[in-house]
Gaussian input, Z-matrix of N, CA and C with variables (Angstrom, degrees):
# hf/3-21g

backbone

0 1
 N
 C     1     B1
 C     2     B2     1     A1
 N     3     B3     2     A2     1     D1
 C     4     B4     3     A3     2     D2
 C     5     B5     4     A4     3     D3
 N     6     B6     5     A5     4     D4
 C     7     B7     6     A6     5     D5
 C     8     B8     7     A7     6     D6
 N     9     B9     8     A8     7     D7
 C    10    B10     9     A9     8     D8
 C    11    B11    10    A10     9     D9
 N    12    B12    11    A11    10    D10
 C    13    B13    12    A12    11    D11
 C    14    B14    13    A13    12    D12
 N    15    B15    14    A14    13    D13
 C    16    B16    15    A15    14    D14
 C    17    B17    16    A16    15    D15
 N    18    B18    17    A17    16    D16
 C    19    B19    18    A18    17    D17
 C    20    B20    19    A19    18    D18
 N    21    B21    20    A20    19    D19
 C    22    B22    21    A21    20    D20
 C    23    B23    22    A22    21    D21
 N    24    B24    23    A23    22    D22
 C    25    B25    24    A24    23    D23
 C    26    B26    25    A25    24    D24
 N    27    B27    26    A26    25    D25
 C    28    B28    27    A27    26    D26
 C    29    B29    28    A28    27    D27
 N    30    B30    29    A29    28    D28
 C    31    B31    30    A30    29    D29
 C    32    B32    31    A31    30    D30
 N    33    B33    32    A32    31    D31
 C    34    B34    33    A33    32    D32
 C    35    B35    34    A34    33    D33
 N    36    B36    35    A35    34    D34
 C    37    B37    36    A36    35    D35
 C    38    B38    37    A37    36    D36
 N    39    B39    38    A38    37    D37
 C    40    B40    39    A39    38    D38
 C    41    B41    40    A40    39    D39
 N    42    B42    41    A41    40    D40
 C    43    B43    42    A42    41    D41
 C    44    B44    43    A43    42    D42
 N    45    B45    44    A44    43    D43
 C    46    B46    45    A45    44    D44
 C    47    B47    46    A46    45    D45
 N    48    B48    47    A47    46    D46
 C    49    B49    48    A48    47    D47
 C    50    B50    49    A49    48    D48
 N    51    B51    50    A50    49    D49
 C    52    B52    51    A51    50    D50
 C    53    B53    52    A52    51    D51
 N    54    B54    53    A53    52    D52
 C    55    B55    54    A54    53    D53
 C    56    B56    55    A55    54    D54
 N    57    B57    56    A56    55    D55
 C    58    B58    57    A57    56    D56
 C    59    B59    58    A58    57    D57
 N    60    B60    59    A59    58    D58
 C    61    B61    60    A60    59    D59
 C    62    B62    61    A61    60    D60
 N    63    B63    62    A62    61    D61
 C    64    B64    63    A63    62    D62
 C    65    B65    64    A64    63    D63
 N    66    B66    65    A65    64    D64
 C    67    B67    66    A66    65    D65
 C    68    B68    67    A67    66    D66
 N    69    B69    68    A68    67    D67
 C    70    B70    69    A69    68    D68
 C    71    B71    70    A70    69    D69
 N    72    B72    71    A71    70    D70
 C    73    B73    72    A72    71    D71
 C    74    B74    73    A73    72    D72
 N    75    B75    74    A74    73    D73
 C    76    B76    75    A75    74    D74
 C    77    B77    76    A76    75    D75
 N    78    B78    77    A77    76    D76
 C    79    B79    78    A78    77    D77
 C    80    B80    79    A79    78    D78
 N    81    B81    80    A80    79    D79
 C    82    B82    81    A81    80    D80
 C    83    B83    82    A82    81    D81
 N    84    B84    83    A83    82    D82
 C    85    B85    84    A84    83    D83
 C    86    B86    85    A85    84    D84
 N    87    B87    86    A86    85    D85
 C    88    B88    87    A87    86    D86
 C    89    B89    88    A88    87    D87
 N    90    B90    89    A89    88    D88
 C    91    B91    90    A90    89    D89
 C    92    B92    91    A91    90    D90
 N    93    B93    92    A92    91    D91
 C    94    B94    93    A93    92    D92
 C    95    B95    94    A94    93    D93
 N    96    B96    95    A95    94    D94
 C    97    B97    96    A96    95    D95
 C    98    B98    97    A97    96    D96
 N    99    B99    98    A98    97    D97
 C   100   B100    99    A99    98    D98
 C   101   B101   100   A100    99    D99
 N   102   B102   101   A101   100   D100
 C   103   B103   102   A102   101   D101
 C   104   B104   103   A103   102   D102
 N   105   B105   104   A104   103   D103
 C   106   B106   105   A105   104   D104
 C   107   B107   106   A106   105   D105
 N   108   B108   107   A107   106   D106
 C   109   B109   108   A108   107   D107
 C   110   B110   109   A109   108   D108
 N   111   B111   110   A110   109   D109
 C   112   B112   111   A111   110   D110
 C   113   B113   112   A112   111   D111
 N   114   B114   113   A113   112   D112
 C   115   B115   114   A114   113   D113
 C   116   B116   115   A115   114   D114
 N   117   B117   116   A116   115   D115
 C   118   B118   117   A117   116   D116
 C   119   B119   118   A118   117   D117
 N   120   B120   119   A119   118   D118
 C   121   B121   120   A120   119   D119
 C   122   B122   121   A121   120   D120
 N   123   B123   122   A122   121   D121
 C   124   B124   123   A123   122   D122
 C   125   B125   124   A124   123   D123
 N   126   B126   125   A125   124   D124
 C   127   B127   126   A126   125   D125
 C   128   B128   127   A127   126   D126
 N   129   B129   128   A128   127   D127
 C   130   B130   129   A129   128   D128
 C   131   B131   130   A130   129   D129
 N   132   B132   131   A131   130   D130
 C   133   B133   132   A132   131   D131
 C   134   B134   133   A133   132   D132
 N   135   B135   134   A134   133   D133
 C   136   B136   135   A135   134   D134
 C   137   B137   136   A136   135   D135
 N   138   B138   137   A137   136   D136
 C   139   B139   138   A138   137   D137
 C   140   B140   139   A139   138   D138
 N   141   B141   140   A140   139   D139
 C   142   B142   141   A141   140   D140
 C   143   B143   142   A142   141   D141
 N   144   B144   143   A143   142   D142
 C   145   B145   144   A144   143   D143
 C   146   B146   145   A145   144   D144
 N   147   B147   146   A146   145   D145
 C   148   B148   147   A147   146   D146
 C   149   B149   148   A148   147   D147
 N   150   B150   149   A149   148   D148
 C   151   B151   150   A150   149   D149
 C   152   B152   151   A151   150   D150
 N   153   B153   152   A152   151   D151
 C   154   B154   153   A153   152   D152
 C   155   B155   154   A154   153   D153
 N   156   B156   155   A155   154   D154
 C   157   B157   156   A156   155   D155
 C   158   B158   157   A157   156   D156
 N   159   B159   158   A158   157   D157
 C   160   B160   159   A159   158   D158
 C   161   B161   160   A160   159   D159
 N   162   B162   161   A161   160   D160
 C   163   B163   162   A162   161   D161
 C   164   B164   163   A163   162   D162
 N   165   B165   164   A164   163   D163
 C   166   B166   165   A165   164   D164
 C   167   B167   166   A166   165   D165
 N   168   B168   167   A167   166   D166
 C   169   B169   168   A168   167   D167
 C   170   B170   169   A169   168   D168
 N   171   B171   170   A170   169   D169
 C   172   B172   171   A171   170   D170
 C   173   B173   172   A172   171   D171
 N   174   B174   173   A173   172   D172
 C   175   B175   174   A174   173   D173
 C   176   B176   175   A175   174   D174
 N   177   B177   176   A176   175   D175
 C   178   B178   177   A177   176   D176
 C   179   B179   178   A178   177   D177
 N   180   B180   179   A179   178   D178
 C   181   B181   180   A180   179   D179
 C   182   B182   181   A181   180   D180
 N   183   B183   182   A182   181   D181
 C   184   B184   183   A183   182   D182
 C   185   B185   184   A184   183   D183
 N   186   B186   185   A185   184   D184
 C   187   B187   186   A186   185   D185
 C   188   B188   187   A187   186   D186
 N   189   B189   188   A188   187   D187
 C   190   B190   189   A189   188   D188
 C   191   B191   190   A190   189   D189
 N   192   B192   191   A191   190   D190
 C   193   B193   192   A192   191   D191
 C   194   B194   193   A193   192   D192
 N   195   B195   194   A194   193   D193
 C   196   B196   195   A195   194   D194
 C   197   B197   196   A196   195   D195
 N   198   B198   197   A197   196   D196
 C   199   B199   198   A198   197   D197
 C   200   B200   199   A199   198   D198
 N   201   B201   200   A200   199   D199
 C   202   B202   201   A201   200   D200
 C   203   B203   202   A202   201   D201
 N   204   B204   203   A203   202   D202
 C   205   B205   204   A204   203   D203
 C   206   B206   205   A205   204   D204
 N   207   B207   206   A206   205   D205
 C   208   B208   207   A207   206   D206
 C   209   B209   208   A208   207   D207
 N   210   B210   209   A209   208   D208
 C   211   B211   210   A210   209   D209
 C   212   B212   211   A211   210   D210
 N   213   B213   212   A212   211   D211
 C   214   B214   213   A213   212   D212
 C   215   B215   214   A214   213   D213
 N   216   B216   215   A215   214   D214
 C   217   B217   216   A216   215   D215
 C   218   B218   217   A217   216   D216
 N   219   B219   218   A218   217   D217
 C   220   B220   219   A219   218   D218
 C   221   B221   220   A220   219   D219
 N   222   B222   221   A221   220   D220
 C   223   B223   222   A222   221   D221
 C   224   B224   223   A223   222   D222
 N   225   B225   224   A224   223   D223
 C   226   B226   225   A225   224   D224
 C   227   B227   226   A226   225   D225
 N   228   B228   227   A227   226   D226
 C   229   B229   228   A228   227   D227
 C   230   B230   229   A229   228   D228
 N   231   B231   230   A230   229   D229
 C   232   B232   231   A231   230   D230
 C   233   B233   232   A232   231   D231
 N   234   B234   233   A233   232   D232
 C   235   B235   234   A234   233   D233
 C   236   B236   235   A235   234   D234
 N   237   B237   236   A236   235   D235
 C   238   B238   237   A237   236   D236
 C   239   B239   238   A238   237   D237
 N   240   B240   239   A239   238   D238
 C   241   B241   240   A240   239   D239
 C   242   B242   241   A241   240   D240
 N   243   B243   242   A242   241   D241
 C   244   B244   243   A243   242   D242
 C   245   B245   244   A244   243   D243
 N   246   B246   245   A245   244   D244
 C   247   B247   246   A246   245   D245
 C   248   B248   247   A247   246   D246
 N   249   B249   248   A248   247   D247
 C   250   B250   249   A249   248   D248
 C   251   B251   250   A250   249   D249
 N   252   B252   251   A251   250   D250
 C   253   B253   252   A252   251   D251
 C   254   B254   253   A253   252   D252
 N   255   B255   254   A254   253   D253
 C   256   B256   255   A255   254   D254
 C   257   B257   256   A256   255   D255
 N   258   B258   257   A257   256   D256
 C   259   B259   258   A258   257   D257
 C   260   B260   259   A259   258   D258
 N   261   B261   260   A260   259   D259
 C   262   B262   261   A261   260   D260
 C   263   B263   262   A262   261   D261
 N   264   B264   263   A263   262   D262
 C   265   B265   264   A264   263   D263
 C   266   B266   265   A265   264   D264
 N   267   B267   266   A266   265   D265
 C   268   B268   267   A267   266   D266
 C   269   B269   268   A268   267   D267
 N   270   B270   269   A269   268   D268
 C   271   B271   270   A270   269   D269
 C   272   B272   271   A271   270   D270
 N   273   B273   272   A272   271   D271
 C   274   B274   273   A273   272   D272
 C   275   B275   274   A274   273   D273
 N   276   B276   275   A275   274   D274
 C   277   B277   276   A276   275   D275
 C   278   B278   277   A277   276   D276
 N   279   B279   278   A278   277   D277
 C   280   B280   279   A279   278   D278
 C   281   B281   280   A280   279   D279
 N   282   B282   281   A281   280   D280
 C   283   B283   282   A282   281   D281
 C   284   B284   283   A283   282   D282
 N   285   B285   284   A284   283   D283
 C   286   B286   285   A285   284   D284
 C   287   B287   286   A286   285   D285
 N   288   B288   287   A287   286   D286
 C   289   B289   288   A288   287   D287
 C   290   B290   289   A289   288   D288
 N   291   B291   290   A290   289   D289
 C   292   B292   291   A291   290   D290
 C   293   B293   292   A292   291   D291
 N   294   B294   293   A293   292   D292
 C   295   B295   294   A294   293   D293
 C   296   B296   295   A295   294   D294
 N   297   B297   296   A296   295   D295
 C   298   B298   297   A297   296   D296
 C   299   B299   298   A298   297   D297
 N   300   B300   299   A299   298   D298
 C   301   B301   300   A300   299   D299
 C   302   B302   301   A301   300   D300
 N   303   B303   302   A302   301   D301
 C   304   B304   303   A303   302   D302
 C   305   B305   304   A304   303   D303

   B1=1.5084
   B2=1.4264
   B3=1.3304
   B4=1.4531
   B5=1.5798
   B6=1.2342
   B7=1.4321
   B8=1.4228
   B9=1.3519
   B10=1.6547
   B11=1.4982
   B12=1.2494
   B13=1.3660
   B14=1.4026
   B15=1.3641
   B16=1.4606
   B17=1.6409
   B18=1.2726
   B19=1.4930
   B20=1.5199
   B21=1.3789
   B22=1.3954
   B23=1.5582
   B24=1.3520
   B25=1.4171
   B26=1.5735
   B27=1.2368
   B28=1.3847
   B29=1.4756
   B30=1.3080
   B31=1.5240
   B32=1.5938
   B33=1.2161
   B34=1.4327
   B35=1.5769
   B36=1.3532
   B37=1.4649
   B38=1.4565
   B39=1.4968
   B40=1.4883
   B41=1.6110
   B42=1.2911
   B43=1.4389
   B44=1.5643
   B45=1.3433
   B46=1.4163
   B47=1.5361
   B48=1.4661
   B49=1.4302
   B50=1.5518
   B51=1.4092
   B52=1.4293
   B53=1.4825
   B54=1.3251
   B55=1.4773
   B56=1.4615
   B57=1.3160
   B58=1.4253
   B59=1.4837
   B60=1.2752
   B61=1.6003
   B62=1.5924
   B63=1.2527
   B64=1.4341
   B65=1.3857
   B66=1.3378
   B67=1.3306
   B68=1.5720
   B69=1.2452
   B70=1.4510
   B71=1.5873
   B72=1.3764
   B73=1.4767
   B74=1.4719
   B75=1.3044
   B76=1.5225
   B77=1.5470
   B78=1.2449
   B79=1.5192
   B80=1.5074
   B81=1.3119
   B82=1.3987
   B83=1.6065
   B84=1.1862
   B85=1.5519
   B86=1.6347
   B87=1.3118
   B88=1.4845
   B89=1.4138
   B90=1.3243
   B91=1.4627
   B92=1.5144
   B93=1.3203
   B94=1.5640
   B95=1.4909
   B96=1.3603
   B97=1.4931
   B98=1.6118
   B99=1.4091
   B100=1.4505
   B101=1.5097
   B102=1.3294
   B103=1.5236
   B104=1.5320
   B105=1.4390
   B106=1.4291
   B107=1.5066
   B108=1.3827
   B109=1.4967
   B110=1.5039
   B111=1.2748
   B112=1.4479
   B113=1.6150
   B114=1.2482
   B115=1.4769
   B116=1.5388
   B117=1.3663
   B118=1.4847
   B119=1.5080
   B120=1.2627
   B121=1.5425
   B122=1.4961
   B123=1.3024
   B124=1.5106
   B125=1.4858
   B126=1.2761
   B127=1.4578
   B128=1.4638
   B129=1.4573
   B130=1.3852
   B131=1.5286
   B132=1.4521
   B133=1.4672
   B134=1.5482
   B135=1.2717
   B136=1.4745
   B137=1.5379
   B138=1.3808
   B139=1.5246
   B140=1.4632
   B141=1.3564
   B142=1.3929
   B143=1.5795
   B144=1.3413
   B145=1.4181
   B146=1.5741
   B147=1.3405
   B148=1.4263
   B149=1.5438
   B150=1.3522
   B151=1.5284
   B152=1.4595
   B153=1.2689
   B154=1.5605
   B155=1.5282
   B156=1.3164
   B157=1.4304
   B158=1.5168
   B159=1.3341
   B160=1.4783
   B161=1.5619
   B162=1.3526
   B163=1.4906
   B164=1.6234
   B165=1.2192
   B166=1.4760
   B167=1.5313
   B168=1.3762
   B169=1.4259
   B170=1.5540
   B171=1.3937
   B172=1.4805
   B173=1.5725
   B174=1.2629
   B175=1.4406
   B176=1.5422
   B177=1.2839
   B178=1.4253
   B179=1.5705
   B180=1.2728
   B181=1.4959
   B182=1.4902
   B183=1.3971
   B184=1.3936
   B185=1.5678
   B186=1.3683
   B187=1.4364
   B188=1.5338
   B189=1.4180
   B190=1.5117
   B191=1.5318
   B192=1.3451
   B193=1.4719
   B194=1.5057
   B195=1.4040
   B196=1.5229
   B197=1.5131
   B198=1.3594
   B199=1.5590
   B200=1.5226
   B201=1.3321
   B202=1.4938
   B203=1.6730
   B204=1.3290
   B205=1.5158
   B206=1.4881
   B207=1.2848
   B208=1.5279
   B209=1.5468
   B210=1.3500
   B211=1.4939
   B212=1.4746
   B213=1.1611
   B214=1.5031
   B215=1.5368
   B216=1.3261
   B217=1.4123
   B218=1.5310
   B219=1.3206
   B220=1.4040
   B221=1.5441
   B222=1.3142
   B223=1.5464
   B224=1.6609
   B225=1.3170
   B226=1.4244
   B227=1.5525
   B228=1.2753
   B229=1.5007
   B230=1.4763
   B231=1.4213
   B232=1.4585
   B233=1.5452
   B234=1.3153
   B235=1.3806
   B236=1.5866
   B237=1.2563
   B238=1.4910
   B239=1.5476
   B240=1.2619
   B241=1.5150
   B242=1.5083
   B243=1.4300
   B244=1.4324
   B245=1.5274
   B246=1.2595
   B247=1.4275
   B248=1.5902
   B249=1.3213
   B250=1.4827
   B251=1.5395
   B252=1.2313
   B253=1.5202
   B254=1.5061
   B255=1.3172
   B256=1.5547
   B257=1.5289
   B258=1.2923
   B259=1.4310
   B260=1.6049
   B261=1.3265
   B262=1.4418
   B263=1.4393
   B264=1.2941
   B265=1.4451
   B266=1.4571
   B267=1.3065
   B268=1.5151
   B269=1.4658
   B270=1.3155
   B271=1.4696
   B272=1.6051
   B273=1.3693
   B274=1.4239
   B275=1.5539
   B276=1.2234
   B277=1.4910
   B278=1.6659
   B279=1.3841
   B280=1.5081
   B281=1.4433
   B282=1.3010
   B283=1.4556
   B284=1.5663
   B285=1.3499
   B286=1.4951
   B287=1.5228
   B288=1.4130
   B289=1.3903
   B290=1.4838
   B291=1.3978
   B292=1.4443
   B293=1.5085
   B294=1.2871
   B295=1.4666
   B296=1.5651
   B297=1.2628
   B298=1.5412
   B299=1.5210
   B300=1.2782
   B301=1.5641
   B302=1.4551
   B303=1.3049
   B304=1.6282
   B305=1.4307
   A1=109.37
   A2=114.87
   A3=118.18
   A4=111.34
   A5=112.83
   A6=126.20
   A7=114.69
   A8=119.66
   A9=120.25
   A10=106.46
   A11=115.98
   A12=122.87
   A13=116.42
   A14=122.34
   A15=126.86
   A16=103.89
   A17=107.82
   A18=112.98
   A19=111.58
   A20=113.79
   A21=120.95
   A22=106.83
   A23=116.18
   A24=119.77
   A25=111.69
   A26=119.05
   A27=123.31
   A28=115.36
   A29=114.31
   A30=120.10
   A31=108.87
   A32=118.52
   A33=128.42
   A34=107.49
   A35=114.88
   A36=120.39
   A37=117.19
   A38=112.06
   A39=118.77
   A40=106.64
   A41=121.37
   A42=120.45
   A43=114.10
   A44=117.14
   A45=118.95
   A46=113.83
   A47=112.40
   A48=117.95
   A49=114.44
   A50=115.73
   A51=119.65
   A52=118.14
   A53=114.28
   A54=117.68
   A55=116.45
   A56=119.41
   A57=119.27
   A58=106.43
   A59=120.42
   A60=119.23
   A61=108.45
   A62=111.88
   A63=118.64
   A64=119.03
   A65=121.44
   A66=129.43
   A67=117.41
   A68=121.86
   A69=119.72
   A70=105.37
   A71=112.98
   A72=121.95
   A73=114.99
   A74=120.12
   A75=118.45
   A76=106.63
   A77=120.55
   A78=123.02
   A79=108.56
   A80=117.40
   A81=119.93
   A82=110.20
   A83=115.26
   A84=119.13
   A85=108.06
   A86=114.81
   A87=113.92
   A88=110.76
   A89=123.41
   A90=127.17
   A91=105.88
   A92=115.31
   A93=119.01
   A94=112.82
   A95=114.86
   A96=113.37
   A97=110.11
   A98=117.47
   A99=119.37
   A100=112.45
   A101=116.05
   A102=121.29
   A103=114.28
   A104=115.16
   A105=117.64
   A106=108.08
   A107=113.60
   A108=115.84
   A109=116.65
   A110=119.04
   A111=123.32
   A112=109.02
   A113=113.70
   A114=119.08
   A115=110.65
   A116=121.20
   A117=116.42
   A118=108.55
   A119=113.18
   A120=121.47
   A121=112.19
   A122=120.66
   A123=125.62
   A124=107.43
   A125=126.61
   A126=129.52
   A127=107.37
   A128=116.19
   A129=119.45
   A130=119.38
   A131=110.55
   A132=118.50
   A133=104.14
   A134=115.70
   A135=125.33
   A136=116.22
   A137=115.39
   A138=121.55
   A139=112.09
   A140=114.46
   A141=120.28
   A142=111.53
   A143=113.12
   A144=120.17
   A145=110.61
   A146=116.85
   A147=120.94
   A148=115.18
   A149=114.85
   A150=109.08
   A151=107.58
   A152=114.05
   A153=122.44
   A154=103.31
   A155=123.57
   A156=123.02
   A157=114.43
   A158=114.59
   A159=116.95
   A160=107.75
   A161=114.80
   A162=123.13
   A163=109.11
   A164=112.83
   A165=115.47
   A166=113.71
   A167=118.79
   A168=123.99
   A169=104.65
   A170=116.67
   A171=118.76
   A172=109.60
   A173=117.64
   A174=125.72
   A175=115.44
   A176=120.31
   A177=122.33
   A178=108.82
   A179=118.12
   A180=125.48
   A181=112.22
   A182=114.74
   A183=124.72
   A184=111.50
   A185=116.67
   A186=118.23
   A187=109.97
   A188=113.88
   A189=111.60
   A190=111.97
   A191=118.07
   A192=118.19
   A193=109.34
   A194=116.29
   A195=116.09
   A196=109.50
   A197=114.61
   A198=117.02
   A199=113.17
   A200=117.00
   A201=120.72
   A202=111.42
   A203=110.40
   A204=118.84
   A205=114.65
   A206=115.40
   A207=117.35
   A208=111.02
   A209=109.21
   A210=115.80
   A211=113.77
   A212=123.82
   A213=124.71
   A214=113.60
   A215=112.91
   A216=117.11
   A217=111.15
   A218=124.05
   A219=122.57
   A220=110.22
   A221=107.00
   A222=113.13
   A223=107.54
   A224=108.09
   A225=111.88
   A226=108.81
   A227=113.46
   A228=126.38
   A229=112.61
   A230=115.18
   A231=117.35
   A232=113.05
   A233=117.24
   A234=121.53
   A235=112.71
   A236=117.88
   A237=125.71
   A238=107.83
   A239=121.84
   A240=122.39
   A241=111.01
   A242=115.86
   A243=118.83
   A244=112.73
   A245=121.45
   A246=123.96
   A247=108.42
   A248=111.21
   A249=117.06
   A250=111.01
   A251=116.11
   A252=119.10
   A253=111.35
   A254=114.59
   A255=118.71
   A256=113.90
   A257=117.32
   A258=118.05
   A259=110.11
   A260=111.56
   A261=117.25
   A262=116.56
   A263=120.93
   A264=122.83
   A265=108.53
   A266=120.21
   A267=126.04
   A268=104.72
   A269=120.06
   A270=127.66
   A271=110.17
   A272=112.67
   A273=118.92
   A274=109.16
   A275=118.23
   A276=124.93
   A277=109.01
   A278=110.05
   A279=113.18
   A280=110.12
   A281=116.35
   A282=119.81
   A283=114.11
   A284=113.16
   A285=121.33
   A286=109.89
   A287=115.96
   A288=120.43
   A289=115.51
   A290=114.70
   A291=123.02
   A292=110.51
   A293=116.38
   A294=124.95
   A295=112.44
   A296=112.03
   A297=119.26
   A298=109.10
   A299=119.48
   A300=117.12
   A301=109.38
   A302=113.11
   A303=120.34
   A304=104.88
   D1=118.96
   D2=179.73
   D3=-94.43
   D4=136.50
   D5=173.61
   D6=-102.57
   D7=148.17
   D8=172.55
   D9=-148.42
   D10=147.07
   D11=178.96
   D12=-116.60
   D13=139.87
   D14=176.02
   D15=-123.53
   D16=108.27
   D17=-176.30
   D18=-155.76
   D19=-171.65
   D20=173.48
   D21=-70.08
   D22=157.34
   D23=-171.91
   D24=-56.85
   D25=-43.79
   D26=179.41
   D27=-56.77
   D28=-42.36
   D29=179.07
   D30=-67.30
   D31=-42.55
   D32=-176.90
   D33=-61.43
   D34=-48.21
   D35=172.87
   D36=-53.89
   D37=-41.85
   D38=-177.81
   D39=-70.16
   D40=-39.26
   D41=173.77
   D42=-67.37
   D43=-32.85
   D44=177.91
   D45=-59.98
   D46=-32.90
   D47=-179.86
   D48=-64.65
   D49=-24.90
   D50=171.60
   D51=-96.06
   D52=6.00
   D53=177.91
   D54=100.44
   D55=4.29
   D56=-174.09
   D57=-98.01
   D58=126.38
   D59=179.61
   D60=-78.94
   D61=161.22
   D62=171.12
   D63=-166.34
   D64=174.57
   D65=179.38
   D66=-116.78
   D67=116.79
   D68=-175.81
   D69=-80.17
   D70=132.42
   D71=175.99
   D72=-127.30
   D73=148.70
   D74=-176.28
   D75=-139.74
   D76=-7.13
   D77=177.26
   D78=-127.30
   D79=160.66
   D80=174.43
   D81=-63.00
   D82=-39.08
   D83=-179.16
   D84=-61.89
   D85=-43.96
   D86=179.32
   D87=-71.46
   D88=-25.74
   D89=-175.78
   D90=-77.89
   D91=-39.96
   D92=177.41
   D93=-68.47
   D94=-36.03
   D95=179.21
   D96=-74.41
   D97=-40.32
   D98=175.91
   D99=-60.34
   D100=-44.48
   D101=176.08
   D102=-54.20
   D103=-45.75
   D104=-175.74
   D105=-68.67
   D106=-40.96
   D107=174.33
   D108=-59.98
   D109=-40.67
   D110=-177.33
   D111=-70.41
   D112=-32.63
   D113=-175.56
   D114=-93.15
   D115=2.29
   D116=-178.15
   D117=-70.62
   D118=160.84
   D119=179.32
   D120=-68.92
   D121=-24.73
   D122=177.88
   D123=-70.23
   D124=-23.62
   D125=-178.02
   D126=-89.51
   D127=144.17
   D128=169.64
   D129=-103.68
   D130=43.04
   D131=-179.70
   D132=-79.24
   D133=125.49
   D134=175.96
   D135=-101.13
   D136=-33.78
   D137=167.96
   D138=-127.48
   D139=121.03
   D140=178.24
   D141=-106.06
   D142=115.16
   D143=-175.06
   D144=-92.55
   D145=120.39
   D146=177.47
   D147=-119.99
   D148=140.75
   D149=174.06
   D150=-79.36
   D151=164.36
   D152=-173.09
   D153=-63.18
   D154=-41.65
   D155=178.41
   D156=-59.10
   D157=-45.75
   D158=-177.55
   D159=-66.03
   D160=-42.09
   D161=179.12
   D162=-58.74
   D163=-39.31
   D164=178.44
   D165=-69.22
   D166=-28.49
   D167=-177.38
   D168=-66.74
   D169=-42.03
   D170=-174.36
   D171=-119.15
   D172=40.16
   D173=-179.01
   D174=-46.36
   D175=-45.29
   D176=-176.29
   D177=-67.23
   D178=-43.57
   D179=179.42
   D180=-60.35
   D181=-43.76
   D182=179.84
   D183=-66.32
   D184=-41.89
   D185=-178.38
   D186=-70.19
   D187=-37.34
   D188=178.46
   D189=-68.48
   D190=-31.46
   D191=179.69
   D192=-68.85
   D193=-39.41
   D194=-176.18
   D195=-70.03
   D196=-34.84
   D197=177.27
   D198=-66.78
   D199=-21.05
   D200=-176.93
   D201=-76.75
   D202=-23.44
   D203=-179.27
   D204=69.37
   D205=14.69
   D206=175.86
   D207=-86.73
   D208=163.85
   D209=170.49
   D210=-80.16
   D211=145.34
   D212=11.93
   D213=-86.42
   D214=152.66
   D215=175.13
   D216=-73.44
   D217=141.72
   D218=-177.37
   D219=-107.37
   D220=132.06
   D221=177.41
   D222=-123.08
   D223=130.02
   D224=179.24
   D225=-102.21
   D226=136.71
   D227=176.28
   D228=-122.34
   D229=152.66
   D230=170.57
   D231=-56.41
   D232=149.23
   D233=174.30
   D234=-89.79
   D235=-160.05
   D236=-178.35
   D237=-64.43
   D238=-30.20
   D239=-174.04
   D240=-97.16
   D241=12.53
   D242=177.30
   D243=85.11
   D244=-168.92
   D245=-171.14
   D246=-74.69
   D247=136.59
   D248=178.71
   D249=-70.01
   D250=140.47
   D251=178.21
   D252=-61.53
   D253=134.16
   D254=-178.45
   D255=95.80
   D256=-17.10
   D257=-176.77
   D258=-88.95
   D259=135.36
   D260=173.32
   D261=-80.28
   D262=145.69
   D263=174.38
   D264=-77.91
   D265=166.86
   D266=174.63
   D267=-60.71
   D268=-54.45
   D269=179.83
   D270=-43.44
   D271=-50.66
   D272=-178.64
   D273=-62.01
   D274=-45.91
   D275=-177.32
   D276=-59.32
   D277=-45.64
   D278=179.94
   D279=-66.00
   D280=-44.82
   D281=178.94
   D282=-54.21
   D283=-44.31
   D284=177.79
   D285=-61.10
   D286=-46.32
   D287=-177.10
   D288=-64.56
   D289=-39.26
   D290=-174.36
   D291=-86.82
   D292=-30.13
   D293=178.00
   D294=81.76
   D295=21.51
   D296=-179.82
   D297=-104.16
   D298=125.03
   D299=169.14
   D300=-123.60
   D301=119.16
   D302=-176.83
   D303=-105.47

């Protein structure tokens, strides 16, 4: 299973230290180009990791991709500045779906 990261350069470098390739992006145009490259059928990316900031830059494209149900699966992580205000964590989403609060 191949992973790929689209994030700020510092995050991409950190993932490279553990063997996960990535593409640094700084603008919405770079993010969209990198996203389209990572999701192209020629690539074998199965899990695409985006920071919340990058995901927000190309939100419509990401939502369309997630709705399609195709690979790669998209996982959002907090960026260098931490969690973006207004974003739910995965744990919060699961708790809401299951209805259990511990």
